[in-house]
All heavy atoms as TSV, in Angstrom:
chain	resi	resn	atom	element	x	y	z
A	1	HIS	N	N	83.309	53.924	189.675
A	1	HIS	CA	C	84.471	54.780	189.537
A	1	HIS	C	C	84.230	56.168	190.122
A	1	HIS	O	O	85.182	56.835	190.479
A	1	HIS	CB	C	84.864	54.920	188.064
A	1	HIS	CG	C	85.315	53.646	187.428
A	1	HIS	ND1	N	86.592	53.161	187.573
A	1	HIS	CD2	C	84.655	52.747	186.676
A	1	HIS	CE1	C	86.700	52.031	186.917
A	1	HIS	NE2	N	85.538	51.745	186.361
A	2	CYS	N	N	83.003	56.616	190.196
A	2	CYS	CA	C	82.696	57.987	190.619
A	2	CYS	C	C	82.265	58.083	192.082
A	2	CYS	O	O	82.525	59.085	192.744
A	2	CYS	CB	C	81.586	58.569	189.747
A	2	CYS	SG	S	81.896	58.526	187.988
A	3	ILE	N	N	81.581	57.069	192.533
A	3	ILE	CA	C	80.870	57.128	193.813
A	3	ILE	C	C	81.798	57.320	195.019
A	3	ILE	O	O	81.390	57.907	196.013
A	3	ILE	CB	C	79.950	55.890	193.963
A	3	ILE	CG1	C	78.706	56.251	194.751
A	3	ILE	CG2	C	80.628	54.730	194.586
A	3	ILE	CD1	C	77.613	56.750	193.924
A	4	GLU	N	N	83.029	56.831	194.922
A	4	GLU	CA	C	83.952	56.957	196.056
A	4	GLU	C	C	84.176	58.416	196.446
A	4	GLU	O	O	84.262	58.732	197.623
A	4	GLU	CB	C	85.288	56.282	195.743
A	4	GLU	CG	C	85.195	54.771	195.748
A	4	GLU	CD	C	86.532	54.116	195.483
A	4	GLU	OE1	O	87.557	54.622	195.950
A	4	GLU	OE2	O	86.525	53.088	194.783
A	5	CYS	N	N	84.290	59.280	195.460
A	5	CYS	CA	C	84.526	60.704	195.737
A	5	CYS	C	C	83.264	61.558	195.601
A	5	CYS	O	O	83.161	62.618	196.209
A	5	CYS	CB	C	85.597	61.247	194.791
A	5	CYS	SG	S	87.212	60.476	194.978
A	6	HIS	N	N	82.338	61.105	194.773
A	6	HIS	CA	C	81.137	61.894	194.467
A	6	HIS	C	C	79.875	61.155	194.892
A	6	HIS	O	O	78.878	61.128	194.168
A	6	HIS	CB	C	81.082	62.213	192.971
A	6	HIS	CG	C	82.257	62.983	192.484
A	6	HIS	ND1	N	82.471	64.295	192.808
A	6	HIS	CD2	C	83.302	62.605	191.703
A	6	HIS	CE1	C	83.599	64.701	192.245
A	6	HIS	NE2	N	84.121	63.688	191.570
A	7	GLY	N	N	79.932	60.558	196.090
A	7	GLY	CA	C	78.798	59.781	196.567
A	7	GLY	C	C	78.339	60.204	197.933
A	7	GLY	O	O	78.347	61.388	198.273
A	8	ALA	N	N	77.940	59.219	198.724
A	8	ALA	CA	C	77.396	59.463	200.064
A	8	ALA	C	C	78.367	60.269	200.919
A	8	ALA	O	O	79.560	60.276	200.686
A	8	ALA	CB	C	77.080	58.135	200.735
A	9	GLY	N	N	77.812	60.930	201.901
A	9	GLY	CA	C	78.639	61.787	202.752
A	9	GLY	C	C	78.700	63.174	202.158
A	9	GLY	O	O	77.697	63.757	201.785
A	10	LYS	N	N	79.914	63.695	202.041
A	10	LYS	CA	C	80.111	65.027	201.466
A	10	LYS	C	C	80.770	64.871	200.099
A	10	LYS	O	O	81.987	64.723	200.005
A	10	LYS	CB	C	80.984	65.877	202.384
A	10	LYS	CG	C	81.117	67.296	201.906
A	10	LYS	CD	C	81.907	68.151	202.865
A	10	LYS	CE	C	82.000	69.555	202.293
A	10	LYS	NZ	N	82.872	70.406	203.059
A	11	PRO	N	N	79.975	64.907	199.030
A	11	PRO	CA	C	80.526	64.723	197.693
A	11	PRO	C	C	81.528	65.825	197.335
A	11	PRO	O	O	81.294	67.005	197.602
A	11	PRO	CB	C	79.310	64.803	196.784
A	11	PRO	CG	C	78.142	64.533	197.663
A	11	PRO	CD	C	78.538	65.052	199.013
A	12	GLN	N	N	82.637	65.432	196.765
A	12	GLN	CA	C	83.679	66.385	196.402
A	12	GLN	C	C	83.266	67.253	195.220
A	12	GLN	O	O	82.558	66.807	194.327
A	12	GLN	CB	C	84.967	65.638	196.076
A	12	GLN	CG	C	85.575	64.956	197.270
A	12	GLN	CD	C	86.866	64.254	196.928
A	12	GLN	OE1	O	87.474	64.450	195.881
A	12	GLN	NE2	N	87.319	63.406	197.845
A	13	GLY	N	N	83.697	68.486	195.224
A	13	GLY	CA	C	83.464	69.400	194.114
A	13	GLY	C	C	82.020	69.781	193.880
A	13	GLY	O	O	81.675	70.293	192.815
A	14	GLY	N	N	81.147	69.508	194.851
A	14	GLY	CA	C	79.745	69.840	194.679
A	14	GLY	C	C	79.027	68.942	193.685
A	14	GLY	O	O	77.979	69.295	193.169
A	15	VAL	N	N	79.611	67.752	193.418
A	15	VAL	CA	C	79.034	66.820	192.451
A	15	VAL	C	C	78.661	65.527	193.168
A	15	VAL	O	O	79.509	64.859	193.750
A	15	VAL	CB	C	80.027	66.517	191.306
A	15	VAL	CG1	C	79.470	65.468	190.371
A	15	VAL	CG2	C	80.361	67.790	190.555
A	16	ASP	N	N	77.375	65.182	193.102
A	16	ASP	CA	C	76.863	63.962	193.728
A	16	ASP	C	C	76.336	63.055	192.623
A	16	ASP	O	O	75.412	63.412	191.900
A	16	ASP	CB	C	75.746	64.306	194.715
A	16	ASP	CG	C	75.289	63.129	195.548
A	16	ASP	OD1	O	75.424	61.977	195.083
A	16	ASP	OD2	O	74.779	63.361	196.658
A	17	THR	N	N	76.937	61.865	192.495
A	17	THR	CA	C	76.553	60.945	191.425
A	17	THR	C	C	75.705	59.779	191.913
A	17	THR	O	O	75.566	58.788	191.209
A	17	THR	CB	C	77.804	60.391	190.711
A	17	THR	OG1	O	78.617	59.686	191.653
A	17	THR	CG2	C	78.600	61.498	190.043
A	18	THR	N	N	75.104	59.901	193.085
A	18	THR	CA	C	74.350	58.778	193.639
A	18	THR	C	C	72.996	58.556	192.962
A	18	THR	O	O	72.501	57.436	192.948
A	18	THR	CB	C	74.147	58.918	195.161
A	18	THR	OG1	O	73.527	60.168	195.447
A	18	THR	CG2	C	75.473	58.829	195.892
A	19	THR	N	N	72.388	59.594	192.412
A	19	THR	CA	C	71.126	59.452	191.683
A	19	THR	C	C	71.114	60.445	190.522
A	19	THR	O	O	71.867	61.425	190.519
A	19	THR	CB	C	69.892	59.747	192.576
A	19	THR	OG1	O	69.896	61.144	192.916
A	19	THR	CG2	C	69.869	58.886	193.828
A	20	VAL	N	N	70.234	60.207	189.579
A	20	VAL	CA	C	70.086	61.138	188.456
A	20	VAL	C	C	69.664	62.507	188.977
A	20	VAL	O	O	70.203	63.532	188.555
A	20	VAL	CB	C	69.079	60.597	187.418
A	20	VAL	CG1	C	68.729	61.663	186.392
A	20	VAL	CG2	C	69.641	59.358	186.725
A	21	ALA	N	N	68.720	62.545	189.902
A	21	ALA	CA	C	68.247	63.826	190.445
A	21	ALA	C	C	69.389	64.608	191.093
A	21	ALA	O	O	69.493	65.821	190.912
A	21	ALA	CB	C	67.125	63.588	191.457
A	22	LYS	N	N	70.250	63.909	191.817
A	22	LYS	CA	C	71.369	64.594	192.478
A	22	LYS	C	C	72.411	65.052	191.458
A	22	LYS	O	O	73.027	66.109	191.638
A	22	LYS	CB	C	71.982	63.703	193.544
A	22	LYS	CG	C	71.063	63.579	194.752
A	22	LYS	CD	C	71.672	62.729	195.837
A	22	LYS	CE	C	70.711	62.650	197.024
A	22	LYS	NZ	N	71.251	61.838	198.103
A	23	MET	N	N	72.591	64.289	190.388
A	23	MET	CA	C	73.510	64.743	189.338
A	23	MET	C	C	72.964	66.002	188.683
A	23	MET	O	O	73.713	66.945	188.425
A	23	MET	CB	C	73.709	63.650	188.282
A	23	MET	CG	C	74.658	62.572	188.719
A	23	MET	SD	S	75.050	61.426	187.386
A	23	MET	CE	C	73.867	60.133	187.759
A	24	MET	N	N	71.657	66.029	188.433
A	24	MET	CA	C	71.031	67.193	187.800
A	24	MET	C	C	71.105	68.432	188.698
A	24	MET	O	O	71.173	69.547	188.196
A	24	MET	CB	C	69.578	66.887	187.445
A	24	MET	CG	C	69.399	65.729	186.467
A	24	MET	SD	S	70.017	66.051	184.824
A	24	MET	CE	C	68.767	67.181	184.240
A	25	ALA	N	N	71.107	68.219	190.007
A	25	ALA	CA	C	71.153	69.331	190.954
A	25	ALA	C	C	72.584	69.728	191.331
A	25	ALA	O	O	72.783	70.722	192.011
A	25	ALA	CB	C	70.380	68.956	192.223
A	26	SER	N	N	73.564	68.975	190.865
A	26	SER	CA	C	74.958	69.237	191.210
A	26	SER	C	C	75.494	70.454	190.474
A	26	SER	O	O	74.909	70.933	189.494
A	26	SER	CB	C	75.825	68.019	190.867
A	26	SER	OG	O	75.558	66.942	191.723
A	27	LYS	N	N	76.633	70.908	190.958
A	27	LYS	CA	C	77.321	72.062	190.377
A	27	LYS	C	C	77.735	71.771	188.928
A	27	LYS	O	O	78.283	70.715	188.641
A	27	LYS	CB	C	78.556	72.351	191.228
A	27	LYS	CG	C	79.395	73.486	190.764
A	27	LYS	CD	C	80.575	73.645	191.695
A	27	LYS	CE	C	81.540	74.676	191.163
A	27	LYS	NZ	N	82.745	74.742	191.984
A	28	GLY	N	N	77.456	72.682	188.035
A	28	GLY	CA	C	77.839	72.532	186.637
A	28	GLY	C	C	76.815	71.763	185.838
A	28	GLY	O	O	75.682	71.572	186.259
A	29	LYS	N	N	77.239	71.296	184.669
A	29	LYS	CA	C	76.369	70.514	183.782
A	29	LYS	C	C	76.821	69.063	183.865
A	29	LYS	O	O	77.344	68.509	182.906
A	29	LYS	CB	C	76.471	71.052	182.354
A	29	LYS	CG	C	75.831	72.412	182.182
A	29	LYS	CD	C	76.085	73.049	180.834
A	29	LYS	CE	C	75.746	72.176	179.675
A	29	LYS	NZ	N	75.898	72.832	178.369
A	30	VAL	N	N	76.630	68.456	185.021
A	30	VAL	CA	C	77.082	67.092	185.251
A	30	VAL	C	C	76.411	66.133	184.292
A	30	VAL	O	O	77.059	65.270	183.697
A	30	VAL	CB	C	76.838	66.665	186.716
A	30	VAL	CG1	C	77.204	65.205	186.927
A	30	VAL	CG2	C	77.626	67.560	187.660
A	31	LEU	N	N	75.122	66.283	184.119
A	31	LEU	CA	C	74.360	65.361	183.288
A	31	LEU	C	C	73.359	66.140	182.450
A	31	LEU	O	O	72.524	66.867	182.985
A	31	LEU	CB	C	73.621	64.355	184.181
A	31	LEU	CG	C	72.813	63.284	183.489
A	31	LEU	CD1	C	73.709	62.396	182.620
A	31	LEU	CD2	C	72.084	62.435	184.517
A	32	VAL	N	N	73.476	65.986	181.130
A	32	VAL	CA	C	72.527	66.582	180.199
A	32	VAL	C	C	71.928	65.409	179.422
A	32	VAL	O	O	72.537	64.902	178.481
A	32	VAL	CB	C	73.210	67.587	179.245
A	32	VAL	CG1	C	72.179	68.208	178.304
A	32	VAL	CG2	C	73.963	68.661	180.022
A	33	PRO	N	N	70.759	64.915	179.863
A	33	PRO	CA	C	70.164	63.751	179.208
A	33	PRO	C	C	70.076	63.917	177.693
A	33	PRO	O	O	69.666	64.958	177.187
A	33	PRO	CB	C	68.769	63.658	179.843
A	33	PRO	CG	C	68.966	64.255	181.203
A	33	PRO	CD	C	69.922	65.401	180.970
A	34	GLY	N	N	70.513	62.873	176.989
A	34	GLY	CA	C	70.502	62.893	175.534
A	34	GLY	C	C	71.729	63.519	174.906
A	34	GLY	O	O	71.912	63.454	173.689
A	35	LYS	N	N	72.599	64.139	175.726
A	35	LYS	CA	C	73.749	64.874	175.185
A	35	LYS	C	C	75.034	64.554	175.969
A	35	LYS	O	O	75.476	65.345	176.810
A	35	LYS	CB	C	73.471	66.372	175.225
A	35	LYS	CG	C	72.260	66.769	174.400
A	35	LYS	CD	C	72.005	68.243	174.461
A	35	LYS	CE	C	70.784	68.591	173.633
A	35	LYS	NZ	N	70.529	70.023	173.633
A	36	PRO	N	N	75.646	63.422	175.683
A	36	PRO	CA	C	76.860	63.068	176.422
A	36	PRO	C	C	78.000	64.074	176.249
A	36	PRO	O	O	78.751	64.338	177.197
A	36	PRO	CB	C	77.244	61.692	175.873
A	36	PRO	CG	C	76.498	61.542	174.605
A	36	PRO	CD	C	75.282	62.397	174.716
A	37	ASP	N	N	78.117	64.660	175.059
A	37	ASP	CA	C	79.217	65.601	174.828
A	37	ASP	C	C	79.036	66.928	175.556
A	37	ASP	O	O	79.956	67.738	175.603
A	37	ASP	CB	C	79.398	65.833	173.328
A	37	ASP	CG	C	79.851	64.566	172.614
A	37	ASP	OD1	O	80.591	63.770	173.228
A	37	ASP	OD2	O	79.447	64.359	171.458
A	38	GLU	N	N	77.860	67.140	176.152
A	38	GLU	CA	C	77.610	68.327	176.974
A	38	GLU	C	C	77.549	67.973	178.459
A	38	GLU	O	O	77.335	68.852	179.293
A	38	GLU	CB	C	76.305	69.000	176.550
A	38	GLU	CG	C	76.357	69.583	175.151
A	38	GLU	CD	C	75.043	70.231	174.736
A	38	GLU	OE1	O	74.284	70.678	175.617
A	38	GLU	OE2	O	74.793	70.292	173.512
A	39	SER	N	N	77.714	66.703	178.772
A	39	SER	CA	C	77.620	66.215	180.152
A	39	SER	C	C	79.016	66.085	180.760
A	39	SER	O	O	79.839	65.297	180.275
A	39	SER	CB	C	76.932	64.841	180.176
A	39	SER	OG	O	75.637	64.923	179.639
A	40	ASP	N	N	79.262	66.843	181.816
A	40	ASP	CA	C	80.569	66.787	182.477
A	40	ASP	C	C	80.909	65.377	182.952
A	40	ASP	O	O	82.080	64.995	182.957
A	40	ASP	CB	C	80.623	67.749	183.663
A	40	ASP	CG	C	80.533	69.210	183.244
A	40	ASP	OD1	O	80.813	69.517	182.059
A	40	ASP	OD2	O	80.196	70.042	184.098
A	41	LEU	N	N	79.916	64.612	183.342
A	41	LEU	CA	C	80.136	63.233	183.762
A	41	LEU	C	C	80.891	62.468	182.678
A	41	LEU	O	O	81.859	61.767	182.952
A	41	LEU	CB	C	78.796	62.546	184.050
A	41	LEU	CG	C	78.854	61.053	184.346
A	41	LEU	CD1	C	79.393	60.843	185.755
A	41	LEU	CD2	C	77.491	60.414	184.204
A	42	TYR	N	N	80.473	62.616	181.452
A	42	TYR	CA	C	81.079	61.909	180.330
A	42	TYR	C	C	82.372	62.581	179.865
A	42	TYR	O	O	83.398	61.921	179.704
A	42	TYR	CB	C	80.078	61.824	179.174
A	42	TYR	CG	C	80.626	61.128	177.960
A	42	TYR	CD1	C	80.778	59.749	177.951
A	42	TYR	CD2	C	80.993	61.824	176.826
A	42	TYR	CE1	C	81.285	59.090	176.841
A	42	TYR	CE2	C	81.500	61.186	175.712
A	42	TYR	CZ	C	81.652	59.826	175.723
A	42	TYR	OH	O	82.161	59.185	174.620
A	43	THR	N	N	82.342	63.877	179.647
A	43	THR	CA	C	83.511	64.552	179.081
A	43	THR	C	C	84.716	64.515	180.012
A	43	THR	O	O	85.844	64.414	179.548
A	43	THR	CB	C	83.190	66.011	178.688
A	43	THR	OG1	O	82.772	66.742	179.839
A	43	THR	CG2	C	82.127	66.057	177.603
A	44	SER	N	N	84.488	64.569	181.313
A	44	SER	CA	C	85.631	64.524	182.241
A	44	SER	C	C	86.317	63.162	182.212
A	44	SER	O	O	87.525	63.068	182.436
A	44	SER	CB	C	85.194	64.867	183.667
A	44	SER	OG	O	84.325	63.890	184.180
A	45	ILE	N	N	85.575	62.112	181.887
A	45	ILE	CA	C	86.175	60.778	181.767
A	45	ILE	C	C	86.903	60.662	180.426
A	45	ILE	O	O	88.040	60.192	180.365
A	45	ILE	CB	C	85.105	59.675	181.894
A	45	ILE	CG1	C	84.437	59.731	183.266
A	45	ILE	CG2	C	85.733	58.304	181.676
A	45	ILE	CD1	C	83.191	58.876	183.381
A	46	VAL	N	N	86.260	61.113	179.343
A	46	VAL	CA	C	86.866	61.046	178.016
A	46	VAL	C	C	88.180	61.827	177.983
A	46	VAL	O	O	89.168	61.381	177.398
A	46	VAL	CB	C	85.892	61.598	176.947
A	46	VAL	CG1	C	86.582	61.784	175.602
A	46	VAL	CG2	C	84.699	60.686	176.793
A	47	GLU	N	N	88.189	62.970	178.615
A	47	GLU	CA	C	89.387	63.809	178.640
A	47	GLU	C	C	90.389	63.357	179.695
A	47	GLU	O	O	91.413	63.992	179.901
A	47	GLU	CB	C	88.980	65.264	178.855
A	47	GLU	CG	C	88.169	65.799	177.685
A	47	GLU	CD	C	87.512	67.140	177.965
A	47	GLU	OE1	O	87.749	67.727	179.040
A	47	GLU	OE2	O	86.750	67.596	177.096
A	48	ARG	N	N	90.073	62.257	180.391
A	48	ARG	CA	C	90.937	61.625	181.394
A	48	ARG	C	C	91.219	62.509	182.602
A	48	ARG	O	O	92.229	62.371	183.273
A	48	ARG	CB	C	92.248	61.139	180.771
A	48	ARG	CG	C	92.046	60.089	179.681
A	48	ARG	CD	C	91.428	58.863	180.251
A	48	ARG	NE	N	91.372	57.783	179.269
A	48	ARG	CZ	C	90.571	56.758	179.365
A	48	ARG	NH1	N	89.753	56.648	180.374
A	48	ARG	NH2	N	90.571	55.822	178.461
A	49	GLU	N	N	90.296	63.438	182.877
A	49	GLU	CA	C	90.402	64.266	184.082
A	49	GLU	C	C	89.909	63.486	185.300
A	49	GLU	O	O	90.332	63.739	186.421
A	49	GLU	CB	C	89.566	65.533	183.924
A	49	GLU	CG	C	90.058	66.451	182.830
A	49	GLU	CD	C	89.093	67.599	182.579
A	49	GLU	OE1	O	88.053	67.712	183.252
A	49	GLU	OE2	O	89.396	68.400	181.690
A	50	MET	N	N	88.981	62.572	185.070
A	50	MET	CA	C	88.386	61.786	186.158
A	50	MET	C	C	88.379	60.320	185.772
A	50	MET	O	O	88.312	60.008	184.589
A	50	MET	CB	C	86.944	62.232	186.438
A	50	MET	CG	C	86.801	63.610	187.004
A	50	MET	SD	S	87.357	63.604	188.703
A	50	MET	CE	C	87.530	65.346	188.983
A	51	PRO	N	N	88.398	59.466	186.729
A	51	PRO	CA	C	88.626	59.719	188.156
A	51	PRO	C	C	90.111	59.967	188.423
A	51	PRO	O	O	90.971	59.359	187.791
A	51	PRO	CB	C	88.152	58.438	188.832
A	51	PRO	CG	C	88.276	57.377	187.795
A	51	PRO	CD	C	88.097	58.064	186.468
A	52	LYS	N	N	90.360	60.880	189.339
A	52	LYS	CA	C	91.735	61.236	189.692
A	52	LYS	C	C	92.351	60.123	190.530
A	52	LYS	O	O	91.728	59.612	191.443
A	52	LYS	CB	C	91.767	62.543	190.476
A	52	LYS	CG	C	91.365	63.723	189.643
A	52	LYS	CD	C	91.516	65.000	190.401
A	52	LYS	CE	C	91.050	66.112	189.487
A	52	LYS	NZ	N	91.628	67.368	189.747
A	53	ASP	N	N	93.559	59.777	190.199
A	53	ASP	CA	C	94.348	58.807	190.977
A	53	ASP	C	C	93.631	57.485	191.205
A	53	ASP	O	O	93.848	56.822	192.205
A	53	ASP	CB	C	94.762	59.406	192.324
A	53	ASP	CG	C	95.543	60.693	192.150
A	53	ASP	OD1	O	96.332	60.789	191.193
A	53	ASP	OD2	O	95.362	61.599	192.978
A	54	ARG	N	N	92.757	57.108	190.306
A	54	ARG	CA	C	92.050	55.834	190.402
A	54	ARG	C	C	92.025	55.178	189.026
A	54	ARG	O	O	92.300	55.809	188.017
A	54	ARG	CB	C	90.614	56.039	190.893
A	54	ARG	CG	C	90.532	56.492	192.344
A	54	ARG	CD	C	89.098	56.495	192.802
A	54	ARG	NE	N	88.743	56.797	194.133
A	54	ARG	CZ	C	89.434	57.275	195.134
A	54	ARG	NH1	N	90.681	57.538	194.991
A	54	ARG	NH2	N	88.914	57.521	196.309
A	55	LYS	N	N	91.651	53.922	189.009
A	55	LYS	CA	C	91.542	53.185	187.755
A	55	LYS	C	C	90.495	53.853	186.868
A	55	LYS	O	O	89.395	54.151	187.313
A	55	LYS	CB	C	91.144	51.739	188.047
A	55	LYS	CG	C	91.035	50.892	186.821
A	55	LYS	CD	C	90.609	49.483	187.185
A	55	LYS	CE	C	90.329	48.734	185.902
A	55	LYS	NZ	N	89.320	47.721	186.078
A	56	LYS	N	N	90.861	54.097	185.630
A	56	LYS	CA	C	89.954	54.721	184.672
A	56	LYS	C	C	88.949	53.690	184.151
A	56	LYS	O	O	89.260	52.508	184.047
A	56	LYS	CB	C	90.735	55.289	183.484
A	56	LYS	CG	C	91.855	56.256	183.851
A	56	LYS	CD	C	91.351	57.515	184.478
A	56	LYS	CE	C	92.517	58.473	184.725
A	56	LYS	NZ	N	92.211	59.529	185.612
A	57	PRO	N	N	87.740	54.138	183.807
A	57	PRO	CA	C	86.766	53.226	183.207
A	57	PRO	C	C	87.302	52.652	181.893
A	57	PRO	O	O	88.015	53.334	181.155
A	57	PRO	CB	C	85.550	54.118	182.952
A	57	PRO	CG	C	85.704	55.252	183.905
A	57	PRO	CD	C	87.186	55.474	184.018
A	58	SER	N	N	86.930	51.430	181.603
A	58	SER	CA	C	87.332	50.798	180.349
A	58	SER	C	C	86.568	51.437	179.186
A	58	SER	O	O	85.586	52.163	179.386
A	58	SER	CB	C	87.029	49.298	180.404
A	58	SER	OG	O	85.623	49.101	180.412
A	59	ASP	N	N	87.003	51.129	177.979
A	59	ASP	CA	C	86.294	51.640	176.799
A	59	ASP	C	C	84.850	51.142	176.779
A	59	ASP	O	O	83.948	51.884	176.407
A	59	ASP	CB	C	87.017	51.217	175.519
A	59	ASP	CG	C	88.344	51.947	175.322
A	59	ASP	OD1	O	88.553	53.006	175.951
A	59	ASP	OD2	O	89.171	51.452	174.532
A	60	ALA	N	N	84.639	49.897	177.189
A	60	ALA	CA	C	83.277	49.347	177.232
A	60	ALA	C	C	82.423	50.088	178.248
A	60	ALA	O	O	81.248	50.371	177.990
A	60	ALA	CB	C	83.318	47.857	177.561
A	61	GLU	N	N	82.982	50.400	179.417
A	61	GLU	CA	C	82.244	51.147	180.438
A	61	GLU	C	C	81.930	52.552	179.953
A	61	GLU	O	O	80.833	53.073	180.179
A	61	GLU	CB	C	83.032	51.198	181.743
A	61	GLU	CG	C	83.128	49.862	182.442
A	61	GLU	CD	C	84.101	49.848	183.583
A	61	GLU	OE1	O	85.202	50.464	183.473
A	61	GLU	OE2	O	83.794	49.212	184.602
A	62	LEU	N	N	82.885	53.176	179.276
A	62	LEU	CA	C	82.681	54.521	178.744
A	62	LEU	C	C	81.574	54.522	177.693
A	62	LEU	O	O	80.716	55.412	177.681
A	62	LEU	CB	C	83.984	55.058	178.153
A	62	LEU	CG	C	84.003	56.517	177.768
A	62	LEU	CD1	C	83.622	57.412	178.937
A	62	LEU	CD2	C	85.377	56.902	177.256
A	63	LEU	N	N	81.536	53.505	176.847
A	63	LEU	CA	C	80.478	53.387	175.851
A	63	LEU	C	C	79.121	53.190	176.525
A	63	LEU	O	O	78.115	53.781	176.103
A	63	LEU	CB	C	80.768	52.229	174.897
A	63	LEU	CG	C	79.772	52.021	173.764
A	63	LEU	CD1	C	79.678	53.256	172.869
A	63	LEU	CD2	C	80.165	50.805	172.948
A	64	LEU	N	N	79.097	52.422	177.587
A	64	LEU	CA	C	77.862	52.210	178.349
A	64	LEU	C	C	77.347	53.531	178.927
A	64	LEU	O	O	76.157	53.843	178.832
A	64	LEU	CB	C	78.111	51.202	179.468
A	64	LEU	CG	C	76.916	50.807	180.308
A	64	LEU	CD1	C	75.908	50.030	179.480
A	64	LEU	CD2	C	77.386	49.953	181.483
A	65	ILE	N	N	78.244	54.335	179.494
A	65	ILE	CA	C	77.867	55.642	180.045
A	65	ILE	C	C	77.339	56.543	178.927
A	65	ILE	O	O	76.300	57.184	179.074
A	65	ILE	CB	C	79.054	56.301	180.770
A	65	ILE	CG1	C	79.422	55.503	182.017
A	65	ILE	CG2	C	78.736	57.759	181.124
A	65	ILE	CD1	C	80.761	55.877	182.626
A	66	ARG	N	N	78.052	56.573	177.804
A	66	ARG	CA	C	77.629	57.409	176.667
A	66	ARG	C	C	76.232	57.004	176.188
A	66	ARG	O	O	75.366	57.850	175.999
A	66	ARG	CB	C	78.638	57.292	175.526
A	66	ARG	CG	C	78.262	58.112	174.312
A	66	ARG	CD	C	79.315	58.038	173.216
A	66	ARG	NE	N	78.909	58.773	172.051
A	66	ARG	CZ	C	78.893	60.087	171.923
A	66	ARG	NH1	N	79.273	60.849	172.937
A	66	ARG	NH2	N	78.502	60.663	170.809
A	67	ASN	N	N	76.025	55.705	176.009
A	67	ASN	CA	C	74.726	55.230	175.525
A	67	ASN	C	C	73.612	55.488	176.535
A	67	ASN	O	O	72.487	55.791	176.146
A	67	ASN	CB	C	74.807	53.741	175.163
A	67	ASN	CG	C	75.592	53.512	173.895
A	67	ASN	OD1	O	75.750	54.410	173.073
A	67	ASN	ND2	N	76.112	52.306	173.739
A	68	TRP	N	N	73.928	55.373	177.816
A	68	TRP	CA	C	72.944	55.666	178.863
A	68	TRP	C	C	72.514	57.129	178.787
A	68	TRP	O	O	71.326	57.448	178.833
A	68	TRP	CB	C	73.528	55.331	180.237
A	68	TRP	CG	C	72.687	55.757	181.387
A	68	TRP	CD1	C	71.480	55.247	181.759
A	68	TRP	CD2	C	72.989	56.792	182.325
A	68	TRP	NE1	N	71.010	55.901	182.884
A	68	TRP	CE2	C	71.921	56.858	183.247
A	68	TRP	CE3	C	74.061	57.668	182.490
A	68	TRP	CZ2	C	71.893	57.764	184.297
A	68	TRP	CZ3	C	74.037	58.560	183.536
A	68	TRP	CH2	C	72.965	58.603	184.430
A	69	ILE	N	N	73.477	58.022	178.630
A	69	ILE	CA	C	73.151	59.445	178.519
A	69	ILE	C	C	72.362	59.697	177.244
A	69	ILE	O	O	71.351	60.414	177.260
A	69	ILE	CB	C	74.420	60.312	178.592
A	69	ILE	CG1	C	75.081	60.188	179.972
A	69	ILE	CG2	C	74.094	61.780	178.286
A	69	ILE	CD1	C	76.462	60.812	180.080
A	70	LEU	N	N	72.807	59.114	176.118
A	70	LEU	CA	C	72.099	59.278	174.838
A	70	LEU	C	C	70.646	58.835	174.915
A	70	LEU	O	O	69.760	59.441	174.305
A	70	LEU	CB	C	72.806	58.490	173.728
A	70	LEU	CG	C	73.983	59.148	173.060
A	70	LEU	CD1	C	74.698	58.155	172.145
A	70	LEU	CD2	C	73.557	60.383	172.292
A	71	SER	N	N	70.401	57.779	175.696
A	71	SER	CA	C	69.042	57.237	175.795
A	71	SER	C	C	68.160	57.996	176.793
A	71	SER	O	O	67.025	57.599	177.040
A	71	SER	CB	C	69.093	55.751	176.156
A	71	SER	OG	O	69.545	55.592	177.484
A	72	GLY	N	N	68.685	59.059	177.371
A	72	GLY	CA	C	67.882	59.886	178.273
A	72	GLY	C	C	68.276	59.827	179.726
A	72	GLY	O	O	67.668	60.483	180.570
A	73	ALA	N	N	69.277	59.024	180.070
A	73	ALA	CA	C	69.822	58.957	181.442
A	73	ALA	C	C	68.739	58.696	182.490
A	73	ALA	O	O	68.602	59.416	183.466
A	73	ALA	CB	C	70.604	60.224	181.771
A	74	LYS	N	N	67.989	57.642	182.277
A	74	LYS	CA	C	66.932	57.276	183.237
A	74	LYS	C	C	67.533	56.667	184.494
A	74	LYS	O	O	68.559	56.027	184.448
A	74	LYS	CB	C	65.961	56.287	182.598
A	74	LYS	CG	C	65.292	56.792	181.345
A	74	LYS	CD	C	64.356	57.921	181.625
A	74	LYS	CE	C	63.688	58.371	180.323
A	74	LYS	NZ	N	63.303	59.729	180.319
A	75	GLU	N	N	66.868	56.843	185.629
A	75	GLU	CA	C	67.289	56.288	186.931
A	75	GLU	C	C	67.410	54.806	186.835
A	75	GLU	O	O	66.686	54.129	186.168
A	75	GLU	CB	C	66.212	56.575	187.946
A	75	GLU	CG	C	66.450	57.394	189.163
A	75	GLU	CD	C	67.739	57.880	189.679
A	75	GLU	OE1	O	68.643	57.114	190.019
A	75	GLU	OE2	O	67.825	59.083	189.809
């Protein structure tokens, strides 16, 4: 859901979601390992800001993202 706009090439908004390292180096607090509620990656989806004009992640996918961040967001 994220990679189309925030992936290879020129990632939009200064956010690159292709690797954990690139998320950590991106503009803002994209990923805060162990803290999904402080991670823009998670909160922007929960608040339905992202992805824009695309299919939103399912509740199961959102839970997977949350649990991944909670567990330390390993590569």
